[in-house]
Structures are given as C-alpha cells and as structure tokens.
PAZAPA-4460 file (N, C-alpha, C; in steps of 0.05 Angstrom, whole numbers, plus 32768, in hexadecimal, padded with zeros to 4 digits):
% residues 326
    n_x    n_y    n_z   ca_x   ca_y   ca_z    c_x    c_y    c_z   seq   type   mol
   871D   8804   8CD3   870B   87F4   8CC3   8702   8803   8CAA     1      M     A
   86FA   881C   8CAF   86F1   882C   8C98   8707   8830   8C83     2      N     A
   8720   8833   8C8E   8736   8836   8C7B   873A   881D   8C6B     3      Q     A
   8737   8805   8C77   873A   87EB   8C69   8724   87E9   8C54     4      R     A
   870C   87F1   8C5B   86F5   87EF   8C48   86FA   8802   8C31     5      I     A
   8704   881A   8C37   8709   882D   8C22   871F   8823   8C0F     6      M     A
   8734   8817   8C1B   874A   880D   8C0B   8741   87F6   8BF9     7      A     A
   8730   87E4   8C05   8725   87CE   8BF5   8713   87D9   8BDE     8      L     A
   8703   87EC   8BE4   86F1   87F8   8BD0   8701   8805   8BBA     9      S     A
   8717   8812   8BC1   8728   881F   8BAD   8735   880B   8B9B    10      W     A
   873E   87F4   8BA7   874A   87DF   8B97   8736   87D3   8B83    11      A     A
   871E   87CF   8B8C   8709   87C4   8B7B   8703   87D7   8B64    12      V     A
   8702   87F1   8B6B   86FC   8806   8B57   8713   8807   8B42    13      L     A
   872B   8805   8B4C   8742   8805   8B39   8741   87ED   8B27    14      C     A
   873A   87D6   8B32   8738   87BE   8B21   8722   87C2   8B0C    15      C     A
   870C   87CE   8B15   86F6   87D3   8B03   86FD   87E6   8AED    16      G     A
   870D   87FA   8AF3   8716   880D   8ADF   872A   8801   8ACC    17      L     A
   873A   87EE   8AD7   874F   87E2   8AC6   8743   87CE   8AB2    18      A     A
   872D   87C1   8AB9   8721   87AD   8AA7   871B   87B7   8A8C    19      T     A
   870D   87CF   8A89   8708   87D9   8A6E   8721   87DF   8A5F    20      P     A
   8736   87E8   8A6C   874F   87EE   8A5E   875B   87D5   8A52    21      A     A
   875A   87BE   8A60   8764   87A5   8A56   8752   879C   8A3F    22      V     A
   8737   879F   8A43   8725   8797   8A2E   8728   87A8   8A15    23      A     A
   8730   87C2   8A19   8733   87D4   8A03   874A   87CA   89F0    24      A     A
   875C   87BB   89FB   8771   87B0   89EA   8766   879D   89D5    25      Q     A
   874F   8791   89DB   8741   8781   89C8   874E   8767   89C2    26      G     A
   8747   875C   89AB   8751   8742   89A2   876F   8743   899B    27      W     A
   877C   872C   899F   8798   8729   8997   879D   870C   8990    28      A     A
   87B0   8706   897E   87B5   86EA   8978   87BE   86DA   8990    29      P     A
   87B5   86C1   8992   87BB   86B1   89A9   87CC   8698   89A1    30      S     A
   87D1   8695   8987   87E1   867F   897D   87F0   8689   8964    31      R     A
   8802   8679   8959   8812   8681   8942   8800   868C   892B    32      P     A
   880B   86A0   891E   87FC   86AD   8908   8809   86A6   88ED    33      V     A
   87F8   869F   88DA   8802   869A   88BF   8802   86B4   88AF    34      A     A
   8819   86BB   88A4   881B   86D3   8893   8821   86CA   8877    35      F     A
   880E   86CC   8865   880F   86BF   884B   8818   86D3   8835    36      I     A
   882C   86CA   8826   8837   86DB   8810   8832   86CC   87F6    37      A     A
   8827   86DA   87E3   8820   86CE   87C9   8836   86CD   87B6    38      G     A
   884F   86C9   87BF   8866   86C6   87AD   8878   86B1   87BA    39      S     A
   888B   86A8   87AA   889F   8695   87B4   88B1   86A3   87C8    40      A     A
   88BF   8694   87D8   88D3   86A0   87EA   88E7   86B0   87DB    41      A     A
   88EC   86C9   87E5   88FF   86DA   87D8   88F2   86EF   87C7    42      G     A
   88D8   86EB   87C0   88CA   86FF   87B1   88C4   8718   87C1    43      G     A
   88BA   872D   87B4   88B5   8746   87C2   889E   8743   87D6    44      S     A
   888A   8733   87D1   8874   872F   87E3   887E   8720   87FC    45      L     A
   8890   870D   87F8   889C   86FE   880E   88AD   8711   881F    46      D     A
   88BC   8723   8811   88CC   8736   8820   88BB   8748   8831    47      L     A
   88A4   8751   8827   8893   8762   8837   8889   8754   8850    48      T     A
   8880   873B   884D   8876   872B   8863   888C   8727   8878    49      A     A
   88A4   8720   886F   88BA   871B   8882   88C4   8734   8890    50      R     A
   88C2   874B   8882   88C9   8764   888F   88B6   876A   88A6    51      T     A
   889C   8768   88A1   8889   876C   88B7   888C   8757   88CD    52      L     A
   8890   873F   88C5   8895   8729   88D9   88AB   8730   88EC    53      Q     A
   88C1   873A   88E1   88D9   8741   88F1   88D3   8758   8904    54      R     A
   88C6   876D   88FA   88C0   8784   890A   88AC   877D   8921    55      I     A
   8898   876E   891A   8885   8765   892F   8892   8755   8945    56      W     A
   88A5   8744   893C   88B3   8733   8950   88C6   8745   8961    57      E     A
   88D4   8757   8955   88E6   8768   8964   88D8   8779   8978    58      Q     A
   88C1   8784   8970   88B2   8796   8981   889D   8788   8992    59      N     A
   889B   876E   898F   8887   875E   899E   886A   8769   8999    60      Q     A
   8865   8773   8981   884B   877D   897A   8837   8766   8978    61      T     A
   8840   8751   896C   8830   8738   896A   883E   8723   897B    62      V     A
   8831   871B   8991   883F   870A   89A4   8845   86EE   899A    63      K     A
   8831   86DF   898E   8837   86C4   8984   8849   86C6   896B    64      P     A
   8856   86B0   8964   8867   86B0   894B   8856   86B6   8932    65      P     A
   8862   86C5   8920   8856   86CB   8906   8866   86BA   88F2    66      V     A
   8858   86A9   88E4   8866   8696   88D1   885E   869D   88B5    67      I     A
   8872   86A4   88A4   886D   86AA   8888   886A   8691   8878    68      V     A
   8854   8690   8869   884E   8679   8858   884C   8682   883B    69      I     A
   885B   8676   8829   885B   867E   880D   8848   866E   87FD    70      N     A
   8835   867C   87F0   8821   866F   87DF   881E   867E   87C5    71      K     A
   8832   867A   87B3   8831   8688   8799   881D   867C   8786    72      P     A
   8814   868D   8773   8803   8682   875E   87E9   8691   875A    73      G     A
   87E0   8691   8741   87C5   869C   8739   87C1   86B8   8743    74      A     A
   87D5   86C9   873F   87D1   86E5   8747   87CA   86EA   8764    75      G     A
   87D7   86DB   8775   87D3   86DC   8792   87B9   86CE   879B    76      N     A
   87AA   86C3   8789   8791   86B6   8790   8797   869D   87A1    77      S     A
   87AD   868F   879B   87B4   8678   87AB   87B8   8680   87C8    78      V     A
   87C6   8696   87CC   87CC   86A0   87E7   87B3   86A9   87F5    79      A     A
   87A1   86B8   87E7   878A   86C2   87F4   8774   86AD   87F9    80      W     A
   8773   8699   87E7   8761   8682   87EC   876B   8672   8804    81      N     A
   8785   866F   8807   8790   8661   881E   878A   8671   8837    82      Y     A
   878C   868B   8835   8786   869D   884C   876A   8698   8856    83      L     A
   8757   8697   8843   873B   8692   884B   8736   8676   8856    84      N     A
   8746   8663   884C   8743   8648   8857   874C   8646   8874    85      E     A
   875E   8658   887C   8768   8658   8898   8752   8660   88AB    86      R     A
   873C   866C   88A0   8726   8674   88B1   8728   8690   88BB    87      G     A
   8712   869B   88C4   8711   86B7   88CD   8716   86BB   88EA    88      G     A
   872A   86AD   88F6   872F   86B0   8912   8745   86C4   8918    89      D     A
   874E   86D2   8904   8762   86E7   8908   877E   86DF   8909    90      G     A
   8784   86C4   8906   879F   86BB   8908   87AC   86B6   88ED    91      H     A
   87A2   86C4   88D9   87AE   86C2   88BE   87AA   86DD   88B0    92      A     A
   87C0   86E7   88A4   87BE   86FF   8894   87CF   86FA   887B    93      V     A
   87CD   870B   8867   87DC   8707   884E   87E4   8722   8842    94      A     A
   87F9   8721   8831   8801   8739   8823   87EC   873F   880E    95      I     A
   87E5   8759   880C   87D2   8762   87F7   87E1   8771   87E2    96      G     A
   87DB   876C   87C9   87E9   8779   87B3   87D5   8785   879F    97      T     A
   87E0   878E   8789   87CF   879A   8773   87BC   8785   8768    98      T     A
   87C1   876B   876C   87AF   8756   8763   8793   8758   8771    99      N     A
   8792   8767   8788   8779   876B   8795   8765   8779   8783   100      L     A
   876F   8789   8770   875D   8797   875E   8760   878E   8741   101      V     A
   8777   8782   873A   877A   8778   871E   876B   875E   871B   102      S     A
   876B   874D   872F   875D   8733   872C   8740   8736   8726   103      N     A
   8731   8747   8734   8714   874A   872D   8710   8753   8711   104      P     A
   8723   8763   8706   8720   876D   86EB   8725   8756   86D7   105      V     A
   8739   8745   86DD   873F   872E   86CB   872B   8718   86CC   106      M     A
   871D   8715   86E4   8709   86FF   86E6   8717   86E4   86E9   107      G     A
   8708   86CF   86E1   8714   86B4   86E2   8716   86A9   86FF   108      G     A
   8703   86B1   8710   8702   86A7   872C   871C   86AE   873C   109      N     A
   8728   86C4   8735   873F   86CD   8744   8736   86DE   875C   110      L     A
   8744   86DA   8772   873C   86E9   878B   8744   8706   8789   111      A     A
   8732   8717   8794   8737   8734   8794   8730   8740   87AF   112      G     A
   872F   875A   87B1   872C   8767   87CB   8711   8761   87D8   113      F     A
   86FD   875A   87C9   86E3   8753   87D6   86E3   8737   87E2   114      S     A
   86F8   8727   87DC   86FB   870C   87E7   870C   870B   8800   115      D     A
   8716   8721   8809   8726   8723   8821   871E   873B   8831   116      V     A
   872B   873F   8848   8726   8757   8858   873E   8769   8856   117      T     A
   873D   877F   8846   8754   8791   8845   875A   879E   8860   118      P     A
   8773   879C   8868   877A   87A7   8883   8789   87C2   8880   119      L     A
   879F   87C2   8871   87AD   87DC   886E   87BF   87DB   8856   120      A     A
   87C2   87F2   884A   87D5   87F7   8835   87EF   8800   8843   121      L     A
   8806   87F7   8839   881F   87FD   8847   8831   8811   8837   122      L     A
   8836   880B   881E   8849   881B   880F   8845   8818   87F1   123      F     A
   8851   882A   87E2   8852   8828   87C5   886D   881B   87BD   124      D     A
   886C   880B   87A9   8884   87FE   879F   8887   8804   8781   125      D     A
   889F   8802   8777   88A3   8809   875B   88B2   87F3   874C   126      Y     A
   88AE   87F2   8732   88BA   87DD   8722   88D1   87E7   8711   127      F     A
   88E1   87D4   870A   88F9   87D9   86FA   88FA   87C5   86E3   128      I     A
   8904   87CE   86CC   8908   87BC   86B6   8925   87B4   86B5   129      L     A
   892A   879A   86B4   8945   878F   86B4   894B   877E   869C   130      M     A
   8963   877F   8692   896C   876D   867D   8987   8760   8685   131      V     A
   898F   874C   8677   89A9   8740   867D   89BF   8755   8678   132      R     A
   89D5   8751   8687   89EB   8764   8685   89F7   8765   8669   133      A     A
   89F5   874F   865A   8A00   874F   863F   89EB   8753   8629   134      D     A
   89D3   875D   8632   89BD   8761   861F   89C3   8779   860D   135      S     A
   89BB   8777   85F3   89BE   878E   85E1   89AA   87A5   85E7   136      P     A
   8997   879F   85F9   8984   87B3   8600   8990   87C5   8616   137      L     A
   8997   87DE   860E   89A4   87F0   8620   8991   8804   862D   138      K     A
   897A   8808   8621   8967   881C   862B   894B   8815   8620   139      S     A
   8937   8825   8629   891C   8821   861F   891A   8828   8601   140      L     A
   892C   8839   85F7   892C   883F   85DA   8932   8825   85CA   141      A     A
   8944   8815   85D4   894B   87FC   85C7   8933   87E8   85C8   142      D     A
   8926   87E8   85DF   890E   87D6   85E2   88F8   87DF   85CF   143      V     A
   88F3   87F9   85CF   88DE   8804   85BE   88E4   87FE   85A0   144      K     A
   88FC   8800   8598   8903   87FB   857C   88FD   87DE   8574   145      Q     A
   8904   87CB   8586   88FE   87AF   8581   88E1   87A9   8580   146      R     A
   88D2   87B5   8593   88B5   87AF   8595   88A5   87BD   857E   147      L     A
   88AF   87D3   8575   88A2   87E0   855E   88A4   87CF   8545   148      Q     A
   88BA   87C1   8542   88BE   87AF   852C   88AD   8796   852E   149      Q     A
   88AB   878C   8548   889B   8774   854D   8893   8774   856B   150      D     A
   887A   877A   8571   8871   877C   858D   8878   8763   859E   151      P     A
   887B   874C   8591   8881   8733   859F   889E   872C   859F   152      G     A
   88B0   873E   8596   88CC   8738   8593   88DA   8733   85AD   153      A     A
   88D1   873F   85C3   88DF   873C   85DD   88CB   8731   85F1   154      L     A
   88D5   871D   8600   88C5   8710   8615   88CA   871F   862F   155      A     A
   88B5   8728   863C   88B7   8737   8656   88AC   8726   866C   156      I     A
   88BD   871F   867F   88B5   870E   8695   88AE   871E   86AE   157      G     A
   889D   8712   86BF   8895   871F   86D8   888A   870B   86EB   158      F     A
   8887   8712   8704   887B   8700   8718   886D   8711   872D   159      G     A
   885A   8707   873C   8853   86EB   873E   8839   86E4   8730   160      P     A
   8838   86E6   8715   8821   86DE   8706   8812   86F4   86F7   161      G     A
   8800   86EC   86E6   87F0   86FE   86D6   87E1   8712   86E8   162      I     A
   87E2   872B   86E0   87D4   8740   86EF   87E3   874C   8707   163      G     A
   87FB   8740   870C   880C   874B   8722   8815   8768   871A   164      A     A
   881E   8777   872D   8826   8792   8728   883C   8793   8713   165      G     A
   884E   8780   8714   8864   877F   8700   885A   877A   86E4   166      S     A
   8844   876C   86E1   8837   8768   86C7   882B   8782   86BD   167      H     A
   881C   878F   86CE   880F   87A8   86C7   8824   87BE   86C1   168      S     A
   8839   87BF   86D1   884E   87D3   86CC   885B   87CF   86B1   169      A     A
   8861   87B6   86A9   886D   87B0   868F   885A   87B9   8679   170      A     A
   8840   87B3   867D   882C   87BA   8669   882A   87D8   8665   171      A     A
   882C   87E7   867B   882B   8804   867A   8842   880F   866A   172      V     A
   8859   8803   866D   8871   880C   865E   886D   8806   8640   173      V     A
   8865   87ED   863A   8860   87E6   861E   884C   87F8   8611   174      V     A
   8836   87FE   861F   8822   8810   8614   882E   882C   8610   175      K     A
   883E   8835   8623   884B   884F   8621   885D   8852   8609   176      G     A
   8866   883B   85FE   8877   883C   85E6   8866   883D   85CD   177      M     A
   884B   883B   85D0   883A   883A   85B9   8837   881F   85AD   178      G     A
   883D   880A   85BD   883C   87EE   85B3   8821   87E1   85BD   179      I     A
   8815   87D1   85AC   87FD   87C2   85B4   8805   87AD   85C9   180      D     A
   87FC   87B2   85E2   8804   87A0   85F8   87FA   8783   85F3   181      V     A
   87E3   8780   85E6   87D8   8765   85E1   87EA   8755   85CF   182      K     A
   87FB   8762   85BF   880D   8754   85AD   8828   874F   85B9   183      K     A
   882D   8759   85D1   8847   8755   85DE   8848   873A   85EB   184      S     A
   8861   8732   85F2   8865   8718   85FF   886B   871C   861D   185      R     A
   8856   8717   862D   8858   8719   864A   8859   86FD   8656   186      M     A
   886E   86F7   8665   8871   86DB   866F   8870   86DC   868E   187      I     A
   885C   86CF   869A   8859   86CF   86B7   886B   86BA   86C5   188      P     A
   8876   86C1   86DC   8885   86AE   86ED   887A   86B0   8709   189      Y     A
   8882   869E   871A   8878   869E   8736   8884   86B4   8746   190      R     A
   889B   86BE   873E   88A8   86D4   874C   88BB   86E3   8739   191      S     A
   88C4   86FB   8741   88D7   8709   8731   88F1   86FA   8730   192      A     A
   88F8   86EC   8746   8911   86DD   8746   8911   86C8   8731   193      G     A
   88FA   86BA   872D   88F9   86A6   8718   88FB   86B3   86FD   194      E     A
   88EF   86CA   86FA   88F0   86D8   86E0   890D   86E0   86D9   195      A     A
   891B   86EA   86ED   8937   86F1   86E9   8948   86D8   86E1   196      V     A
   8943   86C2   86EF   8951   86A9   86E8   894C   86A1   86CB   197      T     A
   8932   86A4   86C3   892C   869E   86A7   893A   86B1   8694   198      A     A
   893C   86CA   869B   894A   86DD   868A   8967   86D7   8688   199      M     A
   8974   86D0   869E   8990   86CA   869E   8995   86B0   868E   200      L     A
   8981   869F   868C   8983   8687   867D   897C   868A   8660   201      G     A
   8975   86A3   8658   8970   86A9   863C   8954   86A3   8632   202      G     A
   8942   869D   8645   8926   8696   863D   8915   86AF   8637   203      Q     A
   891C   86C5   8644   890E   86DF   8640   8923   86F5   863E   204      I     A
   891A   870C   8635   892D   8722   8631   892C   8737   8647   205      E     A
   8914   873B   8653   8910   8751   8666   8901   8747   867E   206      I     A
   8907   8752   8695   88F7   874C   86AE   88EC   8766   86B9   207      V     A
   88D3   8765   86C0   88C6   877B   86CF   88C4   8771   86EC   208      S     A
   88D2   877E   86FD   88D2   8775   8719   88D3   878D   872C   209      G     A
   88CD   8789   8745   88CF   879E   8759   88EB   87A8   875B   210      T     A
   88EF   87C1   8762   8909   87CD   8763   891C   87BE   8775   211      A     A
   8912   87B4   878B   8924   87A7   879F   8930   878E   8794   212      V     A
   8924   8782   877F   892F   876A   8773   894A   876F   8764   213      N     A
   894D   8787   875A   8963   878D   8748   897F   878F   8753   214      A     A
   8983   879E   8769   899F   87A3   8772   89B1   878B   8775   215      P     A
   89A8   8775   8781   89BB   875E   8784   89C5   8754   8769   216      P     A
   89B3   8753   8755   89BA   8749   873A   89CC   875D   872C   217      F     A
   89C6   8777   8730   89D7   878C   8724   89F3   878B   8730   218      I     A
   89F4   8789   874A   8A0E   8789   8758   8A1F   8771   874F   219      A     A
   8A12   875B   8749   8A20   8743   8740   8A28   8744   8723   220      A     A
   8A1F   875A   8715   8A26   875D   86F9   8A17   874B   86E6   221      G     A
   8A00   8741   86EF   89F1   872E   86DF   89DA   873B   86CF   222      R     A
   89D0   8752   86D9   89BA   875F   86CB   89C0   877D   86CA   223      V     A
   89B1   878A   86B9   89B3   87A8   86B6   8997   87B3   86B7   224      R     A
   8993   87C8   86C7   8979   87D5   86C9   8977   87EA   86B3   225      A     A
   8961   87EA   86A4   895F   87FD   868E   8949   8812   8693   226      I     A
   8938   880E   86A7   8923   8822   86AD   8915   881D   86C7   227      A     A
   890F   8833   86D5   88FE   8832   86ED   88E2   883B   86E4   228      I     A
   88CD   882C   86EB   88B2   8833   86E3   88A6   8842   86FB   229      I     A
   88AE   885A   86FF   88A6   886A   8716   88A4   8887   870F   230      A     A
   8896   8897   871F   8894   88B4   8719   88AE   88C2   8719   231      P     A
   88C2   88B8   8729   88DC   88C5   872A   88F1   88B0   8731   232      Q     A
   890A   88B7   872E   891F   88A4   8735   891E   889B   8752   233      R     A
   8929   8884   8756   892B   887A   8772   8945   8883   877E   234      L     A
   894E   8876   8792   8966   887F   87A1   897A   8869   87A4   235      W     A
   898E   886E   87B3   89A2   8859   87B9   89AF   884E   87A0   236      G     A
   89B2   8834   879F   89C0   8826   8789   89B1   8828   876F   237      S     A
   8998   8831   876F   8988   8834   8757   8985   8851   874E   238      L     A
   8993   8862   875A   8990   887F   8754   8998   8886   8737   239      A     A
   89A8   8876   872B   89B1   887C   870F   89A0   886F   86FA   240      N     A
   898B   8860   8702   897A   8854   86EE   8964   8867   86E6   241      V     A
   8962   886F   86CD   894F   8883   86C4   8932   8878   86C4   242      P     A
   891F   888A   86C7   8903   8882   86C6   88FC   887E   86A8   243      T     A
   88E5   8871   86A4   88DB   886E   8689   88D5   8889   867D   244      A     A
   88CA   889B   868D   88C3   88B5   8683   88DB   88C5   867A   245      K     A
   88F2   88C2   8688   890B   88CF   867F   8914   88C5   8664   246      E     A
   890B   88AD   865D   8913   88A1   8643   88FE   88A5   862D   247      Q     A
   88EB   88B7   8632   88D8   88BD   861E   88C0   88AA   861D   248      G     A
   88BD   8899   8632   88A6   8887   8633   8893   888F   8649   249      V     A
   887B   8898   8642   8868   88A1   8657   885C   8889   8665   250      S     A
   886A   8881   867B   8862   8869   868A   886B   886B   86A7   251      A     A
   8857   886C   86B8   885D   886A   86D5   8848   8856   86E0   252      T     A
   8851   8848   86F5   883F   8835   8702   8846   8833   871F   253      F     A
   8833   8837   8730   8837   8835   874D   882C   881B   8757   254      T     A
   883E   8809   875F   8836   87F1   876C   8830   87F7   8789   255      N     A
   8823   87E6   8797   881E   87EA   87B3   881B   87CF   87C1   256      W     A
   881F   87D0   87DB   881F   87B8   87EB   8810   87BD   8805   257      R     A
   8800   87AA   880D   87F1   87AC   8826   87EE   8791   8833   258      G     A
   87DB   8790   8846   87D5   8777   8854   87B7   8773   8855   259      V     A
   87AF   875A   8852   8792   8753   8853   878E   873C   8866   260      V     A
   8775   873A   886F   876D   8723   8880   8758   8713   8871   261      G     A
   8750   86FC   887C   873B   86EC   886F   8721   86FB   886E   262      P     A
   8710   86F3   885B   86F6   86FF   8858   86E6   86FB   8871   263      K     A
   86D7   8710   8879   86C6   870E   8891   86D5   8710   88AB   264      G     A
   86ED   871B   88AB   86FD   871F   88C4   86EE   8731   88D7   265      M     A
   86ED   872A   88F0   86DF   8739   8904   86EC   8754   890A   266      R     A
   86DD   8768   8912   86E6   8783   8916   86FE   8784   892A   267      K     A
   86FB   8775   8940   8711   8776   8954   872B   876B   8949   268      E     A
   8728   8757   8937   8740   874C   892A   874C   8760   8916   269      Q     A
   873B   876C   8907   8744   8781   88F4   8752   8797   8904   270      V     A
   8746   87A0   891A   8752   87B6   8929   876E   87AF   8933   271      D     A
   8771   8796   893C   878C   878D   8946   87A0   878F   8930   272      F     A
   879A   8784   8919   87AE   8783   8903   87B4   879F   88F7   273      W     A
   87A0   87B0   88F6   87A5   87CB   88ED   87B8   87D9   8900   274      V     A
   87B3   87D6   891B   87C6   87E2   892E   87E2   87D6   892B   275      R     A
   87E4   87BC   8927   87FE   87AF   8924   880C   87B9   890B   276      A     A
   87FE   87BD   88F6   880A   87C7   88DD   8812   87E4   88DF   277      L     A
   8801   87F4   88ED   8808   8811   88F1   8820   8813   8902   278      K     A
   8822   8802   8917   8839   8803   8929   8852   87FC   891A   279      S     A
   8851   87E8   8909   8868   87E1   88F9   8870   87F7   88E6   280      A     A
   885D   8803   88D9   8863   8818   88C5   886E   8831   88D1   281      S     A
   8869   8835   88EB   8873   884D   88F9   888F   8848   8905   282      D     A
   8898   8830   8904   88B1   8829   8912   88CA   8832   8902   283      S     A
   88E0   8837   890F   88F9   883F   8902   8903   8829   88F0   284      D     A
   88FF   8810   88F9   8908   87F9   88E9   88FA   87F9   88CE   285      A     A
   88E0   87FF   88CE   88D0   87FF   88B6   88DA   8815   88A3   286      W     A
   88E0   882C   88AE   88E9   8842   889D   8904   883B   888F   287      Q     A
   8914   882C   889D   892E   8823   8891   8929   880F   887C   288      K     A
   8915   87FE   8880   890E   87EA   886C   8902   87F7   8853   289      D     A
   88F2   880C   8857   88E7   881A   8840   88FD   8824   882E   290      L     A
   8911   8830   883A   8928   883B   882B   8938   8825   881E   291      E     A
   893D   880F   882D   894D   87F9   8822   8940   87EB   880B   292      R     A
   8925   87EA   880C   8917   87DA   87F7   890A   87EC   87E1   293      N     A
   8911   8806   87E2   8906   8818   87CE   88E8   881A   87CF   294      F     A
   88DD   881A   87E8   88C0   881C   87EC   88BA   8839   87F6   295      W     A
   88A2   8842   87EE   8899   885D   87F7   8881   885A   8809   296      K     A
   8882   8864   8822   886D   8861   8835   8852   886C   882B   297      A     A
   883D   885D   8830   8822   8866   8828   880D   8857   8838   298      N     A
   880D   885B   8853   87FC   884C   8865   87DF   8856   8863   299      F     A
   87CD   8843   885E   87B0   8849   885E   87A1   8831   8869   300      Q     A
   878C   8836   8878   877B   8820   8882   875E   8829   8883   301      S     A
   874D   8816   888A   8730   881C   888D   8723   8826   8873   302      G     A
   8712   883A   8876   8703   8845   885F   8716   8851   884A   303      A     A
   872C   885C   8854   8740   8868   8841   874B   8853   882E   304      Q     A
   8753   883C   883A   875E   8826   882A   8748   881B   8817   305      F     A
   8730   8819   8820   871A   880F   8810   8715   8821   87F8   306      D     A
   8715   883B   87FD   8712   884F   87E7   8729   884D   87D3   307      K     A
   8741   8849   87DD   8758   8846   87CC   8755   882E   87B9   308      F     A
   874C   8817   87C5   8749   87FF   87B5   8735   8802   879F   309      L     A
   871F   8810   87A4   870A   8814   8790   8714   8826   877A   310      R     A
   8724   883A   8781   872F   884B   876C   8743   883C   875B   311      A     A
   8753   882B   8768   8766   881A   8759   8758   8807   8746   312      E     A
   8741   87FE   874D   8731   87EC   873C   872D   87F8   8721   313      L     A
   8726   8812   8721   8722   8820   8708   873B   8822   86F8   314      G     A
   8752   8827   8706   876C   8829   86F8   8773   880F   86EA   315      T     A
   876E   87F9   86F8   8775   87DF   86EC   8762   87D6   86D6   316      F     A
   874A   87E0   86D7   8738   87DA   86C0   8743   87E6   86A7   317      R     A
   874E   87FE   86A9   875B   880B   8692   8774   87FC   8689   318      S     A
   8784   87F4   869B   879D   87E5   8695   8796   87CA   8687   319      I     A
   8783   87BC   8693   877C   87A2   8688   876F   87A3   866C   320      W     A
   8763   87B9   8666   8758   87BD   864B   876E   87BC   8637   321      A     A
   8786   87C5   863F   879D   87C5   862D   87AB   87AA   862D   322      D     A
   87AC   879D   8645   87BA   8783   8647   87AA   876E   8639   323      I     A
   878F   876D   863D   877E   8759   8631   8781   873E   863F   324      G     A
   8772   872B   8636   8772   8710   8643   8786   86FE   8635   325      S     A
   87A0   8704   863A   87B5   86F4   862D   87B9   86DA   863B   326      K     A
***
C-alpha cells in the first residue's frame, strides 16, 4: 500500500513539475496567421515573407498555416495599417523595412516604427542600378555626365513607393555625384518589377532595385547592371558588377529587412515571434537563402533592435533633407 501511495505521489509530483514547463512555452498561434508584405507579389518584401513562410512550414515552427497577403502602397503604410486592423491577438505580422524610419521623417500620416511593434531585424540588403541592355548608359560616369548637364535628364524608377530603401539609395548616389537631388526625376512604382517593366517599355531610363531583382533580367539579356550601392562587391552572378565607390561616386546605402507586429502586441506574443524568427535565421535553409538573395545576416531584437531603429531615424533625417518633399 505504501508503495502504491508513493508511486501515486511521485506521479502527481511529476505532473506538477511538468505543468510549468508547458506553461513556459507560452502563447502560440491557434489559427491561420496573416503575414503581410507591403509590395506586390514578386517584390523583395514578398520574397522575404515567403522565404520565412516556407522555413516555418518545413520546420513546423509555426503550427497553423501562414498566409502571405500583399498590401502595397504608401511606403508600406497600407500594409502596416492593415496589420493593425487585424487586431493585437498575435495572428498577424508584417515585413518591416526602412520605411519604419523614413515615413516619420516624411510625415503625411505615414505609418512608422512607433505605429507597430518591432519584433526583429533580419538582414541587410543592397541595391543595384539597372538600365536597358541597349542603353547608352554604360557606367555611372555616363549617368553623371547626363545629370550634370540636366539633373532631370534621366528618370530613375524604384519601388515600393516614396521613401522606400530603393528611393533613398538612388538619392544617395545622385548626391554622391554632386547633383541636386531635389532637381532629379525620381519615379515611384509599387514594386521593382513594375519599375523594370516601365524601363523596358522606355518610360524611364534607370531602375534602383534590390540586388536579387537583377539576375533574372540580366540572364535574359534584357537589362544591364551598372553599379552596386554597397560597401563592397557582392558575390555569385553579380560579382562582376562594380560598386559606386569603385566608379568614383562616394555612395553606399545599407537596406535592411525585419518583421513587425501590430501596435500594442502582448509580451507573450512578441516572445513567440522573436523565437520563431531567431529559429528561422539560425537554420541552414535560411543561410542558403541569404546567399541566394544577396542578403547579409544581421539579426537583432528587443532593446538592440529599438536602439538600431532610433539611430536609423537620424540617418534618414539627413537623407530626406537632400531628397525634399517631391
């Protein structure tokens, strides 16, 4: 009898010890999750969301289905406003971009980092300047010569909207040439893909887009890359594309990508998504995607990410002073 009592007591104790361990796992999604990308399908923001979606599904990190929803427009404000409309129940997240800090600088009721819950920074991304394959513009020297004669002579397209990283990167290059950015012609599109389509159709001369956008068009012989806006050359199929600095233009710009939740997200929900993002960023599949997409790992979360955003705010104030309210 004593043995039975002791066995029963031990079972109860074990259950009691197990309960906190289960509770320690905390909150987790219980129904499908909306993953919102502020660009059209096929854009770099969409690619980031779908890469994470795939890794989470493969590793069963997020049990319910993760559904990517495209909401381009207004410098990601459409996406982040939609995110907040979904409510703060933890079942919606969105891609975070440089617009988190450029929007507050530009004003105009655009959503910024104080309107969402920053979860984690994932990686740095870099931009490339592309022209049509038959363009007379062979290098940044050719671009500079045209713009020195007339700052508005060349139309530069970018996406997804005013204040996007591609916009800022193009502005940094124009400024690096000694050209008044406010006199240049910057044309916003919903995505880099739309900008490239417009360029191929002869509506604009140059596209500023993320590096991953370029290889398929280059391989098809439709566009030519004339500069990487990065501290150093990239790798793989873009290894032969010179940086702006190599061409005598003092211009580098580091784009970055992260994930945000709706404003007022509860701590246990934040904790879950940070763990899910860290798990994805540590995976072998993610490392392969970084290399494939010309991304450089730069994971930050919590106070570190918040400090990063506030520092970036100062950087974009300086950039926007050059761009102006065009």
